[in-house]
Phi, psi and omega in degrees: 000317184293327181267319186291321182296311177299321179295315180296322178297315181296316180297321183289318189252352179288145178255012178296134181292330185269012183293340177297334177292321177295318178300320180294319179295317180297323184277352183309316182300342180290323184252342183281134176304136183304325180292328178292311178298317180298322179296313182290325175294321178299318177296323181289334181263351185291171184290346178273350180266154178302319180296316180296318180293321179295316180298318182293323178291333182278320187250340182090000177219155182293162180273326179291150179061037174229167179296323179297315178297324178297320179296316180300313179297320181294320179296315180297319184289328184262359185303315182296334180287346173260314186296317184294314175296322177301309182298320180296321180288325177294320181293334183282349179289132182299121179302334180298325179293323179292319179292323179295319178296318179295323180292338178271005176088013180280142178286159177303323180294316180292322177299317180297318184288322186264341184244303187293310184300312179299325181280351182251020186304315183297317180293324178293317179296317179300312181297319180296312184293316181296316181293323177296312181294322179295320178293322182299323184260005183293144182237301189298311183294314183292328178291321180291319186273318187258346184071213183219068184260114182302133178079357182235301185233006179283122180259176182297315182296321178292324178297321177298316179299316179297319180296320178293317179299327181274357180082011179271071186292330179294314178294319179298320180295319180297315180292318179297324179296322177299314179296322179298315180295315179300316181298318179296316180295320180299311180295325177297318178297314182299309182292324178295316178297316181294320179297318180293319180296322180291322182288320183282320183100143183295340182286348179277000000 
């Protein structure tokens, strides 16, 4: 939310001609194989990179194969699933309302906070829920960046893979069923919120 909302706001309202390049970079994780993205993020977080060296000098341990590194990779991988719904909801706000707010002397920040955000509630909920659920079930990126360290970087999806490899199909099925139920509930929330927002109308 903290990263996706400002990016979506800039993409929606910026008049820069080259902003389509930023949109393409944000959307890359949708089409890029997770292992490819995970590899480059791993290189960016490793001890040979400026960020990795700075982190290690600051904390005394590398950033890769840690919970912190896992969070960074997960945020990057799930960012388009938040930014795109955010941006779509911002674009749907009637420009007349923005001009009316500006004519009353309101700053862009206040207009965004008091006008755009309340009218974009459905898109914000959709982006938050989708990005959370997408992160929860991610496998390739988190495995590349965090490895499979029990109690540190082992995620639910990796645990299912380990159970299958060990032949524990019953345990794998139980865990997979939990993810299936969560995914169904998440999509139900998203579609329910969007249906209600469409029926009521953004002006409400």
